[in-house]
Backbone as ProteinMPNN parsed JSONL, in Angstrom:
{"seq_chain_A": "MSEFKPENPRVAVDAVVDAVRGLVSEGINRRVVVRDSKDDVVLEVPVALGLVAVLAAPVVTVIGTGVALAGKCGITLENRQRPATTVDTEQV", "coords_chain_A": {"N_chain_A": [[-40.044, 48.447, 15.366], [-36.636, 47.326, 16.323], [-34.972, 45.873, 19.495], [-32.236, 46.31, 21.02], [-30.413, 43.664, 22.29], [-28.14, 41.868, 24.693], [-26.285, 39.046, 24.229], [-25.712, 38.036, 26.454], [-25.121, 39.621, 29.416], [-22.94, 38.717, 31.616], [-20.942, 38.147, 29.969], [-19.618, 40.086, 28.467], [-19.032, 41.589, 30.897], [-16.824, 40.526, 31.589], [-15.191, 40.261, 29.461], [-14.302, 43.142, 29.627], [-12.973, 42.862, 32.137], [-10.728, 41.212, 31.787], [-9.318, 42.799, 29.918], [-8.536, 44.582, 31.252], [-7.312, 43.251, 33.128], [-5.042, 42.742, 31.489], [-3.768, 44.774, 30.296], [-2.961, 46.268, 32.948], [-0.812, 44.044, 33.884], [0.748, 44.381, 31.463], [1.685, 46.585, 32.046], [3.177, 46.496, 34.249], [5.004, 44.939, 33.131], [6.361, 46.42, 31.934], [8.843, 49.251, 31.944], [9.887, 52.306, 32.807], [12.682, 53.708, 32.481], [15.486, 56.172, 33.883], [18.368, 57.631, 32.298], [21.761, 59.067, 32.533], [23.933, 61.03, 31.29], [26.616, 59.633, 31.562], [25.386, 56.518, 31.014], [24.324, 56.062, 33.964], [21.78, 54.601, 35.377], [19.221, 56.645, 36.766], [17.021, 56.55, 37.293], [14.306, 54.174, 37.553], [11.193, 52.748, 37.4], [8.198, 51.044, 37.157], [5.946, 51.328, 34.657], [3.004, 51.107, 35.395], [3.152, 52.192, 37.913], [4.373, 54.742, 36.68], [1.783, 55.961, 35.509], [0.024, 56.246, 37.188], [1.57, 58.362, 39.042], [1.557, 60.162, 37.211], [-1.293, 60.584, 37.244], [-1.979, 61.27, 39.746], [0.061, 63.868, 40.808], [0.188, 65.684, 38.193], [1.519, 68.249, 37.344], [4.016, 68.228, 38.979], [5.02, 65.8, 37.346], [5.665, 66.781, 34.765], [7.283, 68.739, 35.124], [9.912, 67.29, 36.003], [10.035, 65.375, 34.279], [11.091, 67.545, 32.381], [12.966, 68.638, 33.701], [14.851, 66.181, 33.369], [15.071, 65.992, 30.629], [16.419, 68.368, 30.123], [18.376, 68.192, 31.322], [20.298, 66.131, 29.766], [19.851, 63.737, 30.106], [18.563, 60.403, 29.561], [15.732, 58.794, 27.986], [13.884, 55.825, 28.879], [11.757, 53.229, 27.359], [11.552, 50.282, 28.767], [10.7, 47.092, 27.708], [10.396, 44.088, 29.5], [10.234, 41.998, 27.763], [11.157, 42.356, 25.425], [13.001, 44.052, 23.392], [14.616, 47.28, 23.858], [13.139, 50.662, 23.85], [14.164, 53.767, 23.161], [14.227, 57.308, 23.962], [15.525, 59.491, 21.83], [17.343, 62.372, 23.236], [18.543, 64.557, 22.306], [16.951, 65.165, 19.607], [15.034, 66.048, 20.634]], "CA_chain_A": [[-38.335, 48.971, 15.762], [-35.681, 45.836, 16.961], [-34.583, 46.09, 20.69], [-31.009, 45.511, 21.445], [-30.312, 42.622, 23.831], [-27.158, 41.85, 24.823], [-26.442, 37.936, 24.606], [-24.907, 37.564, 28.32], [-24.559, 40.485, 30.05], [-21.614, 38.397, 32.64], [-19.57, 37.971, 29.045], [-18.879, 41.652, 28.821], [-18.13, 42.3, 32.028], [-15.613, 39.211, 32.191], [-14.374, 40.384, 28.428], [-13.441, 44.179, 29.798], [-12.51, 42.453, 33.285], [-9.822, 40.342, 31.203], [-8.716, 43.519, 28.981], [-7.949, 45.739, 32.332], [-5.752, 42.668, 33.744], [-3.701, 42.375, 30.383], [-3.164, 46.444, 30.399], [-2.138, 45.907, 34.117], [0.338, 43.2, 33.775], [1.477, 44.981, 30.764], [1.922, 48.315, 32.761], [4.141, 46.182, 35.576], [6.323, 44.145, 32.864], [7.32, 47.625, 31.237], [9.626, 50.182, 32.994], [10.565, 53.739, 32.227], [14.191, 54.243, 33.112], [15.98, 57.135, 33.065], [19.886, 57.338, 32.797], [22.459, 60.478, 32.549], [24.967, 61.071, 30.452], [27.403, 58.242, 31.816], [24.698, 55.54, 31.347], [23.94, 55.263, 35.084], [20.441, 54.485, 36.071], [18.781, 57.918, 37.488], [15.502, 56.402, 38.079], [13.596, 53.195, 37.536], [9.66, 52.762, 37.61], [7.109, 50.321, 35.912], [5.006, 52.032, 33.7], [1.655, 51.586, 35.974], [3.487, 53.326, 38.473], [4.389, 55.998, 36.031], [0.581, 56.347, 34.782], [-0.306, 56.434, 38.927], [1.928, 59.447, 39.623], [0.952, 61.178, 35.915], [-2.652, 61.32, 37.449], [-1.748, 62.035, 40.869], [0.785, 64.786, 40.321], [0.765, 66.239, 36.673], [2.739, 69.275, 37.354], [5.46, 67.282, 39.12], [5.407, 64.843, 36.867], [6.011, 67.61, 33.673], [8.313, 69.393, 35.584], [10.791, 66.031, 36.401], [10.524, 65.12, 33.003], [11.758, 68.376, 31.629], [14.393, 68.415, 33.728], [15.762, 65.415, 32.738], [15.616, 66.115, 29.319], [17.262, 69.42, 30.278], [20.319, 67.695, 31.884], [20.744, 65.355, 28.78], [19.236, 62.165, 29.89], [17.791, 59.953, 28.348], [13.872, 58.214, 29.017], [13.97, 54.663, 27.687], [11.101, 52.589, 27.79], [12.137, 49.102, 28.184], [9.756, 45.397, 27.902], [10.843, 42.745, 29.745], [10.243, 40.55, 26.976], [11.38, 42.541, 24.198], [13.842, 45.275, 23.518], [14.205, 48.799, 24.799], [12.607, 51.5, 22.558], [14.684, 54.821, 23.49], [13.626, 58.136, 23.169], [16.611, 60.308, 21.866], [17.06, 63.764, 23.523], [19.303, 65.251, 21.47], [16.651, 65.572, 19.325], [13.96, 66.663, 21.332]], "C_chain_A": [[-37.807, 47.403, 16.677], [-34.928, 46.521, 18.213], [-32.822, 45.233, 20.949], [-30.933, 44.775, 22.951], [-29.005, 41.978, 23.553], [-27.199, 40.249, 25.381], [-26.085, 37.051, 25.938], [-24.369, 38.776, 28.945], [-22.766, 40.163, 31.111], [-20.303, 38.564, 31.297], [-19.305, 38.999, 28.705], [-18.405, 42.011, 29.706], [-17.074, 41.381, 31.969], [-14.744, 39.857, 30.68], [-13.669, 41.795, 29.235], [-12.664, 44.238, 31.124], [-10.469, 42.208, 32.584], [-8.49, 41.694, 30.217], [-7.872, 44.512, 30.165], [-7.038, 44.875, 33.181], [-4.715, 42.924, 32.812], [-3.373, 43.892, 30.424], [-2.338, 46.349, 31.89], [-0.796, 45.077, 34.209], [1.025, 43.533, 32.657], [2.114, 46.307, 31.224], [3.024, 47.93, 33.828], [5.488, 45.445, 34.558], [6.784, 45.329, 32.016], [8.018, 48.754, 32.08], [9.904, 51.232, 32.068], [11.88, 53.667, 33.157], [14.551, 55.272, 32.347], [17.359, 57.349, 33.462], [20.19, 58.288, 31.974], [23.678, 60.303, 31.968], [26.093, 59.925, 30.449], [26.792, 57.055, 31.478], [24.387, 55.012, 32.252], [22.544, 55.51, 35.196], [20.068, 55.609, 36.834], [17.493, 56.944, 37.974], [14.925, 55.133, 37.018], [12.311, 52.846, 37.422], [8.854, 51.685, 36.71], [6.263, 51.718, 36.046], [3.878, 52.23, 34.635], [2.046, 52.702, 37.072], [3.422, 54.912, 38.079], [2.958, 56.937, 35.955], [-0.356, 56.825, 36.51], [0.136, 57.958, 39.216], [1.616, 60.121, 38.745], [-0.311, 61.56, 36.463], [-2.641, 61.971, 38.607], [-0.749, 63.405, 41.47], [0.744, 65.261, 38.794], [1.868, 67.005, 36.621], [4.035, 68.639, 37.583], [5.902, 66.653, 38.3], [6.183, 65.389, 35.422], [7.155, 68.585, 34.28], [9.915, 68.164, 35.912], [11.175, 65.731, 34.868], [10.995, 66.096, 32.278], [12.79, 68.789, 31.941], [15.392, 67.83, 33.142], [15.829, 65.233, 31.421], [16.226, 67.13, 28.961], [18.552, 69.062, 30.093], [20.927, 66.222, 31.184], [20.707, 64.44, 29.246], [18.617, 61.586, 29.577], [16.8, 58.718, 28.795], [14.214, 56.694, 27.659], [12.627, 53.917, 28.362], [11.264, 50.928, 27.313], [10.712, 47.898, 28.773], [10.479, 44.71, 28.635], [10.728, 41.463, 28.552], [10.582, 41.264, 25.696], [12.182, 43.79, 23.918], [13.452, 46.455, 23.374], [13.759, 49.412, 23.502], [13.403, 53.026, 23.655], [14.38, 56.091, 22.612], [15.313, 58.946, 23.391], [16.422, 61.676, 22.283], [17.695, 64.595, 23.031], [17.851, 66.135, 20.238], [15.319, 66.127, 19.55], [13.791, 68.294, 21.471]], "O_chain_A": [[-38.471, 46.678, 17.417], [-34.331, 47.584, 18.046], [-32.467, 44.056, 21.012], [-31.215, 45.092, 24.107], [-28.71, 41.577, 22.427], [-27.767, 39.926, 26.424], [-26.177, 35.862, 26.245], [-23.147, 38.923, 28.983], [-21.831, 40.947, 31.272], [-19.145, 38.943, 31.478], [-18.098, 38.9, 28.485], [-17.402, 42.725, 29.667], [-16.158, 41.848, 32.646], [-13.526, 39.922, 30.842], [-12.479, 41.648, 29.518], [-11.912, 45.168, 31.413], [-9.434, 42.816, 32.859], [-7.293, 41.528, 29.978], [-6.789, 45.055, 29.949], [-6.15, 45.383, 33.866], [-3.6, 43.284, 33.188], [-2.184, 43.985, 30.729], [-1.107, 46.362, 31.879], [0.224, 45.613, 34.641], [2.133, 42.998, 32.65], [3.016, 46.896, 30.627], [3.738, 48.818, 34.294], [6.647, 45.363, 34.966], [7.76, 45.068, 31.312], [7.383, 49.044, 33.094], [10.108, 51.125, 30.859], [11.912, 53.583, 34.385], [14.371, 55.546, 31.161], [17.691, 57.307, 34.647], [19.524, 58.6, 30.987], [24.396, 59.343, 32.249], [26.415, 59.371, 29.398], [27.624, 56.153, 31.576], [24.092, 53.819, 32.199], [22.143, 56.67, 35.103], [20.736, 55.617, 37.868], [17.226, 56.789, 39.166], [15.127, 55.199, 35.805], [12.694, 51.752, 37.009], [9.049, 51.659, 35.495], [6.03, 52.602, 36.87], [3.59, 53.409, 34.842], [1.496, 53.799, 37.175], [2.872, 55.872, 38.619], [2.879, 58.141, 36.202], [-1.229, 57.682, 36.648], [-0.719, 58.767, 39.578], [1.183, 61.165, 39.233], [-0.64, 62.735, 36.304], [-3.155, 63.085, 38.709], [-0.958, 63.829, 42.607], [1.817, 64.948, 38.278], [2.935, 66.712, 36.08], [4.935, 68.493, 36.756], [7.127, 66.658, 38.174], [7.095, 64.727, 34.926], [7.887, 69.137, 33.458], [11.0, 68.742, 35.986], [12.295, 65.818, 34.367], [11.48, 65.647, 31.239], [13.619, 69.256, 31.16], [16.392, 68.305, 32.604], [16.584, 64.373, 30.968], [16.665, 67.221, 27.814], [19.444, 69.33, 29.289], [21.698, 65.428, 31.723], [21.714, 63.798, 28.947], [17.653, 62.165, 29.074], [17.016, 57.902, 29.692], [14.524, 56.57, 26.474], [12.401, 53.948, 29.571], [11.182, 50.418, 26.196], [10.047, 47.901, 29.808], [11.636, 44.782, 28.221], [11.11, 40.295, 28.622], [10.206, 40.624, 24.714], [11.669, 44.74, 24.51], [12.364, 46.831, 22.935], [13.907, 48.925, 22.381], [13.068, 53.145, 24.834], [14.281, 56.205, 21.39], [16.023, 59.033, 24.393], [15.451, 62.276, 21.821], [17.353, 65.721, 23.391], [17.783, 67.354, 20.077], [14.623, 66.61, 18.657], [12.837, 68.765, 22.09]]}, "name": "protein", "num_of_chains": 1, "seq": "MSEFKPENPRVAVDAVVDAVRGLVSEGINRRVVVRDSKDDVVLEVPVALGLVAVLAAPVVTVIGTGVALAGKCGITLENRQRPATTVDTEQV"}
């Protein structure tokens, strides 16, 4: 029987820490933007803060998203380094 021995446990921990830092950095660089029918910004939050809100108050988040979509608002995911990705509320 062969035993599994990691080469260096510290390397595995460092890789996980680097991956988490990358996800947090990307979550801070991306923003969720809610715009009304006149293209005015109603709400703009970093994705990382949005994820915290989803975990802390999932029911309120779902209700708020439903109200935004029912009110003909557009929800956009913007990346500061890349062009915006838009969710079309007319097709939803």
